[in-house]
N, CA, C and O of each residue as an XYZ file, in Angstrom:
552
protein
N     -24.292    -22.531      7.121
C     -23.556    -22.347      8.603
C     -23.128    -21.052      8.554
O     -23.186    -20.493      7.459
N     -22.659    -20.375      9.617
C     -22.209    -19.517      9.903
C     -20.926    -19.502     10.545
O     -21.246    -19.656     11.724
N     -19.793    -19.423     10.517
C     -18.743    -19.724     11.560
C     -18.291    -18.389     12.214
O     -18.110    -17.439     11.452
N     -18.118    -18.243     13.361
C     -17.951    -17.026     13.808
C     -16.418    -17.101     13.851
O     -15.920    -18.187     14.148
N     -15.533    -15.940     13.553
C     -14.106    -15.881     13.323
C     -13.840    -15.159     14.357
O     -14.505    -14.189     14.722
N     -12.336    -15.817     15.162
C     -11.886    -14.946     16.216
C     -11.404    -13.701     15.570
O     -10.901    -12.931     16.388
N     -11.408    -13.344     14.548
C     -10.554    -11.826     14.503
C     -10.976    -11.594     12.881
O     -11.212    -12.379     11.963
N     -10.953    -10.171     12.989
C     -11.365     -9.552     11.551
C     -10.854     -8.372     11.645
O     -10.300     -8.049     12.696
N     -10.940     -7.410     10.476
C     -10.045     -6.450     10.337
C     -10.817     -5.328      9.299
O     -11.271     -5.833      8.272
N     -10.995     -3.965      9.453
C     -11.160     -3.116      9.032
C     -10.568     -2.011      8.425
O     -10.079     -1.319      9.317
N     -10.361     -1.465      7.199
C      -9.830     -0.344      7.256
C     -11.186      0.682      6.705
O     -12.090      0.302      5.961
N     -10.974      2.553      7.509
C     -12.035      3.137      7.259
C     -11.068      4.511      7.577
O     -10.007      4.655      8.185
N     -11.838      5.303      6.964
C     -11.644      6.367      6.846
C     -12.828      7.492      7.428
O     -13.920      7.407      6.866
N     -12.696      8.505      8.476
C     -14.339      8.906      8.601
C     -13.914      9.782      9.185
O     -12.926      9.717      9.917
N     -14.873     11.181      8.875
C     -14.852     12.327      9.208
C     -16.055     13.620      8.695
O     -17.083     13.179      8.180
N     -15.942     15.056      8.820
C     -17.271     15.375      8.406
C     -17.524     15.489      7.388
O     -18.635     15.324      6.883
N     -16.289     15.876      6.742
C     -16.296     16.187      5.086
C     -15.612     15.070      4.403
O     -14.829     15.474      3.544
N     -15.690     13.403      4.562
C     -15.588     12.825      4.034
C     -16.367     12.385      2.977
O     -17.443     11.888      3.309
N     -16.097     12.437      1.699
C     -17.181     12.281      0.432
C     -16.892     10.546      0.121
O     -15.824     10.168     -0.362
N     -17.647      9.905      0.363
C     -17.500      8.418      0.216
C     -16.511      8.354     -1.380
O     -15.379      7.989     -1.701
N     -18.047      9.103     -2.256
C     -17.560      8.833     -4.293
C     -16.377      8.968     -3.911
O     -15.616      8.006     -4.012
N     -16.050      9.863     -3.523
C     -14.041     10.389     -3.740
C     -13.032      8.891     -3.646
O     -12.312      8.429     -4.531
N     -13.263      8.399     -2.360
C     -12.700      7.333     -1.766
C     -12.298      6.130     -2.825
O     -11.293      5.489     -3.134
N     -13.845      6.221     -3.235
C     -14.306      4.909     -3.914
C     -13.139      4.892     -5.156
O     -12.203      4.095     -5.218
N     -13.413      5.884     -6.044
C     -12.517      6.775     -6.900
C     -10.964      6.591     -6.487
O     -10.189      6.483     -7.437
N     -10.656      6.563     -5.756
C      -9.322      6.800     -5.365
C      -8.528      5.364     -5.301
O      -7.573      4.773     -5.806
N      -9.391      5.236     -4.506
C      -8.579      3.247     -4.444
C      -8.977      2.538     -5.267
O      -8.350      1.486     -5.393
N     -10.121      2.762     -6.151
C     -10.586      2.268     -6.954
C     -11.081      0.786     -6.517
O     -10.959     -0.243     -7.181
N     -11.690      0.939     -5.195
C     -12.434     -0.571     -4.571
C     -13.995     -0.067     -4.312
O     -13.943      1.160     -4.223
N     -15.174     -0.463     -4.178
C     -16.507     -0.451     -3.839
C     -16.097     -0.767     -2.205
O     -15.366     -1.685     -1.834
N     -16.811      0.310     -1.276
C     -17.026      0.326     -0.083
C     -17.979     -1.080      0.443
O     -18.859     -1.568     -0.266
N     -17.646     -1.554      1.680
C     -18.223     -2.302      2.496
C     -19.339     -1.661      3.470
O     -20.054     -2.440      4.100
N     -19.523     -0.186      3.626
C     -19.644      0.557      4.268
C     -19.752      2.498      3.603
O     -18.940      2.874      2.758
N     -20.051      2.765      3.757
C     -19.713      4.127      3.316
C     -21.094      5.487      3.377
O     -22.189      5.253      2.867
N     -20.833      6.652      3.971
C     -22.061      7.746      3.793
C     -21.643      8.876      4.173
O     -20.484      9.104      4.519
N     -22.451      9.588      4.146
C     -21.830     11.081      4.496
C     -22.592     11.746      5.491
O     -23.669     11.228      5.786
N     -22.196     12.950      6.158
C     -22.559     13.208      7.386
C     -23.687     13.994      6.760
O     -23.805     14.672      5.740
N     -24.790     13.499      8.171
C     -26.189     14.026      8.049
C     -27.290     13.581      6.676
O     -28.251     14.122      6.128
N     -26.323     11.942      6.463
C     -27.570     11.584      5.671
C     -28.329     10.332      6.777
O     -27.877      9.653      7.699
N     -29.595     10.447      6.177
C     -30.760      9.484      7.184
C     -30.188      8.132      7.315
O     -29.606      7.525      6.417
N     -30.460      7.612      8.813
C     -30.119      6.418      8.804
C     -31.626      5.133      9.497
O     -32.330      5.394     10.473
N     -31.689      4.391      9.002
C     -32.656      3.471      9.565
C     -33.093      3.514     10.686
O     -32.311      4.246     11.292
N     -33.723      3.246     11.236
C     -34.002      3.243     12.989
C     -34.375      2.204     13.167
O     -35.550      1.900     12.962
N     -33.139      1.051     13.765
C     -33.434     -0.492     13.615
C     -34.251     -0.828     15.131
O     -34.811     -1.908     15.321
N     -34.227     -0.003     15.899
C     -35.147     -0.408     16.442
C     -36.881     -0.277     16.795
O     -37.513     -0.638     17.789
N     -37.404      0.527     15.283
C     -38.651      0.037     15.300
C     -39.640      1.475     15.832
O     -40.812      1.744     15.571
N     -38.702      2.162     16.604
C     -39.277      3.393     17.139
C     -39.695      4.674     16.377
O     -40.208      5.731     16.745
N     -39.365      4.282     15.406
C     -39.270      5.922     13.834
C     -38.954      6.784     14.617
O     -39.746      7.698     14.848
N     -37.692      6.725     15.247
C     -37.066      7.821     15.478
C     -36.363      8.506     13.574
O     -36.028      7.967     12.519
N     -36.461      9.861     14.085
C     -35.473     10.414     12.838
C     -33.722     10.777     13.011
O     -33.053     11.640     13.579
N     -33.484      9.663     12.231
C     -31.652      9.745     12.688
C     -30.724      9.760     11.137
O     -31.015      9.229     10.065
N     -29.518     10.590     11.521
C     -29.006     10.872     10.796
C     -27.888     10.387     11.231
O     -27.759     10.014     12.397
N     -26.539     10.307      9.974
C     -25.218      9.842      9.799
C     -24.659     10.995     10.857
O     -24.862     12.178     10.585
N     -23.921     10.610     12.120
C     -22.939     11.451     12.632
C     -22.003     12.290     11.967
O     -21.826     13.508     11.998
N     -21.253     11.045     11.152
C     -20.130     11.668     10.515
C     -19.719     10.950      8.910
O     -20.318      9.961      8.488
N     -19.023     11.382      8.430
C     -18.886     10.370      7.157
C     -17.942      9.573      7.220
O     -16.924      9.753      7.889
N     -18.202      8.552      6.486
C     -17.610      7.445      6.663
C     -17.070      6.607      5.458
O     -17.943      6.528      4.594
N     -16.102      6.060      5.170
C     -15.962      5.363      4.060
C     -14.872      4.042      4.483
O     -13.855      4.326      5.117
N     -15.239      2.143      3.972
C     -14.612      1.449      4.492
C     -14.965      0.053      3.682
O     -15.838     -0.167      2.842
N     -13.805     -0.935      4.337
C     -14.091     -1.925      3.613
C     -13.213     -2.774      5.173
O     -12.502     -2.469      6.131
N     -13.731     -3.698      4.690
C     -13.261     -4.981      5.652
C     -13.042     -5.923      5.259
O     -13.389     -6.061      4.086
N     -12.270     -7.296      6.021
C     -11.533     -8.555      5.864
C     -12.700     -9.481      5.911
O     -12.568    -10.564      5.340
N     -13.827     -9.208      6.515
C     -14.456    -10.150      7.452
C     -15.040    -11.923      5.838
O     -14.934    -13.144      5.722
N     -15.505    -10.900      5.196
C     -15.843    -12.146      3.626
C     -15.021    -12.775      3.210
O     -15.156    -13.847      2.621
N     -13.432    -11.864      3.594
C     -12.733    -12.393      2.162
C     -11.443    -13.534      3.022
O     -10.688    -14.422      2.626
N     -11.685    -13.019      4.093
C     -10.433    -14.484      5.080
C     -10.935    -14.566      6.199
O     -11.404    -13.801      7.041
N     -10.704    -15.974      6.028
C     -10.849    -17.171      6.814
C      -9.797    -17.282      7.847
O      -8.937    -18.134      7.626
N      -9.706    -16.642      8.847
C      -7.928    -16.688      9.915
C      -9.056    -16.205     11.236
O     -10.095    -15.545     11.260
N      -8.085    -17.046     12.451
C      -8.371    -16.343     13.538
C      -7.415    -15.121     13.875
O      -7.602    -14.357     14.822
N      -6.328    -15.037     12.938
C      -5.360    -14.217     13.265
C      -5.791    -12.916     12.676
O      -6.655    -12.764     11.813
N      -5.004    -11.909     13.317
C      -5.107     -9.986     12.538
C      -4.376    -10.360     10.944
O      -4.701    -10.127      9.780
N      -2.983    -11.210     11.759
C      -2.422    -10.555     10.562
C      -2.814    -10.968      8.661
O      -2.472    -10.255      7.717
N      -3.536    -12.190      8.568
C      -3.823    -12.239      7.296
C      -4.871    -11.324      6.892
O      -4.733    -11.076      5.694
N      -6.057    -10.601      7.500
C      -6.459     -9.553      7.585
C      -5.861     -8.523      7.544
O      -5.835     -7.707      6.622
N      -5.435     -8.496      8.357
C      -4.663     -6.546      7.629
C      -3.760     -6.993      6.068
O      -4.136     -6.391      5.062
N      -2.933     -7.735      5.952
C      -2.324     -7.681      4.343
C      -3.228     -8.183      3.919
O      -2.639     -8.561      2.907
N      -4.145     -8.526      3.790
C      -5.558     -8.645      2.791
C      -5.988     -7.649      2.299
O      -6.327     -7.676      1.116
N      -6.114     -6.362      3.131
C      -6.428     -4.943      3.242
C      -5.395     -4.143      2.772
O      -5.858     -3.632      1.753
N      -4.360     -3.778      2.916
C      -3.236     -3.649      2.619
C      -3.176     -4.055      1.173
O      -2.554     -3.181      0.570
N      -3.516     -4.905      0.457
C      -3.190     -5.629     -0.681
C      -4.225     -4.716     -1.509
O      -3.994     -4.001     -2.484
N      -5.493     -4.964     -0.797
C      -6.687     -4.921     -1.721
C      -6.716     -3.136     -1.994
O      -7.129     -2.744     -3.085
N      -6.305     -2.223     -1.053
C      -6.190     -1.200     -1.494
C      -4.491     -0.123     -1.885
O      -4.201      1.070     -1.786
N      -3.867     -1.185     -2.267
C      -2.555     -0.684     -2.262
C      -1.826      0.118     -1.691
O      -1.601      1.294     -1.979
N      -1.336     -0.667     -0.648
C      -1.269      0.301      0.417
C       0.857      0.271      0.808
O       1.344     -0.781      0.393
N       1.464      0.824      1.190
C       0.716      2.260      1.040
C       1.186      2.976     -0.232
O       1.829      2.713     -1.248
N       0.538      4.026      0.336
C       0.050      5.446     -0.521
C       0.915      6.738     -0.512
O       0.385      7.698      0.047
N       2.103      6.920     -1.011
C       2.565      8.251     -1.131
C       1.735      9.401     -0.666
O       2.026     10.100      0.304
N       0.380      9.593     -1.637
C      -0.371     11.006     -1.410
C      -1.214     10.658      0.178
O      -1.329     11.603      0.960
N      -1.738      9.361      0.551
C      -2.603      9.216      1.133
C      -2.552     10.370      2.351
O      -3.503     10.941      2.884
N      -1.159     10.513      2.601
C      -1.760     11.007      4.304
C      -1.923     12.711      3.833
O      -2.635     13.467      4.494
N      -1.242     13.130      2.734
C      -1.692     14.231      2.388
C      -3.663     14.712      1.868
O      -4.419     15.682      1.809
N      -3.631     13.494      1.660
C      -5.470     13.585      1.317
C      -6.271     13.497      2.379
O      -7.250     14.240      2.444
N      -5.976     12.519      3.454
C      -6.523     12.334      4.345
C      -6.195     13.622      5.318
O      -6.859     13.648      6.353
N      -5.203     14.755      5.107
C      -5.303     15.791      6.151
C      -6.124     16.570      5.283
O      -6.879     17.153      6.061
N      -6.475     16.988      3.881
C      -7.051     18.084      2.964
C      -8.904     17.615      3.435
O      -9.834     18.397      3.628
N      -8.912     16.277      3.494
C      -9.913     16.129      3.933
C     -10.931     16.171      5.882
O     -12.020     16.021      6.436
N      -9.431     16.505      6.103
C      -9.927     16.724      7.772
C     -10.132     15.640      8.125
O     -10.702     15.713      9.213
N      -9.996     14.628      7.828
C     -10.123     13.152      8.112
C      -9.717     12.250      8.991
O      -8.555     12.639      8.876
N      -9.604     11.185      9.957
C      -9.356     10.118     10.320
C      -8.919      9.210      9.681
O      -9.660      8.958      8.731
N      -7.503      8.176      9.777
C      -8.147      6.528      8.946
C      -7.165      5.703     10.139
O      -6.093      6.002     10.665
N      -8.225      4.352     10.301
C      -7.389      3.454     11.007
C      -7.720      2.167     10.664
O      -8.652      2.097      9.863
N      -7.249      1.143     11.020
C      -7.536     -0.188     10.907
C      -8.055     -0.491     12.198
O      -7.304     -0.266     13.148
N      -9.210     -0.965     12.430
C     -10.163     -1.402     13.296
C      -9.850     -2.870     13.419
O     -10.124     -3.607     12.472
N      -9.373     -3.285     14.362
C      -9.184     -4.822     14.330
C     -10.226     -5.745     15.468
O      -9.808     -5.385     16.568
N     -10.893     -6.331     15.605
C     -11.927     -6.748     15.650
C     -10.755     -8.387     16.586
O      -9.937     -9.074     15.975
N     -10.998     -8.484     17.599
C     -10.417     -9.327     18.368
C     -11.358    -10.726     19.641
O     -12.068    -10.271     20.537
N     -11.296    -11.316     19.587
C     -12.031    -12.258     20.416
C     -11.381    -12.818     21.658
O     -11.186    -13.950     21.214
N     -11.027    -12.849     22.565
C      -9.983    -13.118     23.568
C     -11.156    -14.351     24.844
O     -11.067    -14.050     26.034
N     -11.671    -15.015     24.651
C     -12.780    -15.329     25.923
C     -11.759    -16.228     26.718
O     -12.073    -16.535     27.868
N     -10.698    -16.625     26.259
C      -9.955    -17.408     26.967
C      -8.927    -16.577     27.641
O      -8.535    -17.025     28.719
N      -8.353    -15.343     27.191
C      -7.560    -14.740     28.184
C      -6.020    -15.034     27.461
O      -5.075    -14.421     27.957
N      -5.780    -15.841     26.444
C      -4.522    -16.068     26.270
C      -3.983    -15.468     25.077
O      -2.816    -15.195     24.795
N      -5.191    -15.293     24.346
C      -4.621    -14.869     22.834
C      -3.881    -13.451     22.721
O      -4.312    -12.601     23.500
N      -3.017    -13.128     22.020
C      -2.229    -11.869     22.008
C      -3.045    -11.664     20.424
O      -3.524    -12.621     19.816
N      -3.072    -10.679     20.075
C      -3.012     -9.961     18.455
C      -2.202     -9.559     17.911
O      -1.785     -8.438     18.203
N      -1.520    -10.442     16.689
C      -0.846    -10.552     15.940
C      -0.342     -9.286     14.833
O      -0.096     -9.530     13.652
N      -0.228     -7.767     15.502
C      -0.281     -7.292     14.284
C       1.494     -6.812     14.370
O       2.188     -6.465     15.326
N       1.711     -6.936     13.322
C       3.129     -7.145     12.767
C       3.908     -5.399     12.668
O       3.430     -4.416     12.101
N       5.105     -5.493     13.366
C       5.227     -3.945     13.730
C       5.356     -3.259     12.191
O       5.210     -2.040     12.110
N       5.575     -3.887     11.215
C       5.642     -3.128     10.079
C       4.097     -2.497      9.195
O       4.037     -1.679      8.277
N       3.171     -3.116      9.775
C       1.697     -2.998      9.389
C       1.750     -1.567     10.544
O       1.652     -0.466     10.003
N       1.844     -1.588     11.510
C       1.686     -0.826     12.697
C       2.800      1.009     12.306
O       2.324      2.129     12.489
N       3.986      0.776     11.871
C       5.318      1.646     11.451
C       4.145      2.175     10.090
O       3.802      3.357     10.066
N       3.637      1.244      9.081
C       3.354      1.834      7.552
C       2.040      2.752      8.130
O       1.645      3.629      7.362
N       1.402      2.618      9.316
C      -0.324      2.927      9.088
C       0.550      4.248     10.370
O      -0.322      4.813     11.030
N       1.375      4.520     10.576
C       1.898      5.629     11.625
C       2.549      6.448     10.400
O       2.275      7.647     10.357
N       3.072      6.114      9.771
C       4.192      7.217      8.733
C       2.589      7.771      7.802
O       2.987      8.783      7.225
N       1.216      7.608      7.455
C       0.396      7.740      6.871
C      -0.584      8.426      7.431
O      -1.593      8.944      6.952
N      -0.076      8.352      8.732
C      -1.022      9.376     10.056
C      -1.941      8.658      9.976
O      -2.841      9.434      9.655
N      -2.574      7.218     10.076
C      -3.111      6.588     10.904
C      -3.065      5.688     12.016
O      -1.922      5.588     12.461
N      -3.911      5.009     12.607
C      -3.936      3.867     13.634
C      -4.196      2.849     13.217
O      -4.812      2.633     12.174
N      -3.711      1.970     14.065
C      -4.378      0.651     14.266
C      -5.185      0.273     15.777
O      -4.480      0.228     16.785
N      -6.291      0.074     15.866
C      -7.307      0.275     16.700
C      -6.992     -1.606     17.472
O      -6.495     -2.445     16.721
N      -7.260     -1.894     18.562
C      -7.764     -3.270     18.138
C      -8.794     -3.507     19.601
O      -8.348     -3.403     20.744
N     -10.292     -3.853     19.257
C     -11.280     -3.728     20.128
C     -11.324     -5.405     20.695
O     -11.753     -6.167     19.828
N     -11.098     -5.805     21.480
C     -10.904     -7.316     22.358
C     -12.279     -7.287     23.280
O     -12.775     -6.555     24.136
N     -12.580     -8.451     22.634
C     -13.967     -9.087     23.376
C     -13.682    -10.449     24.544
O     -13.242    -11.567     24.275
N     -13.902    -10.161     25.251
C     -13.392    -11.185     26.455
C     -14.902    -12.146     27.291
O     -14.696    -12.946     28.203
């Protein structure tokens, strides 16, 4: 039985010139999602369309490893797994013409939950040139 969590997070690097193998080697972590721009994609609608990846991507998520309805444990897991912060990461992102982010999934059907992204994580991501984004579902 699968339990739907109210929170999870992912770390992604995206851009037209992202080379997933390079980022896998850099972090020493196998990605949960990866692909290069222009790579063929499966048409999940069954309509037989020829689809291609619109941009390159490399990323990992916390959903399978962290069992919490709060964001902080998910973000701390990703930080630990990727050994963040890294001094050279901002320069690597800039050289690749890429963008980096923590993308947070947040269910708030009741309307009274407040996302718990600690300030130190926001400051760290900003210093490395990344963002923290929250996708809230009501």
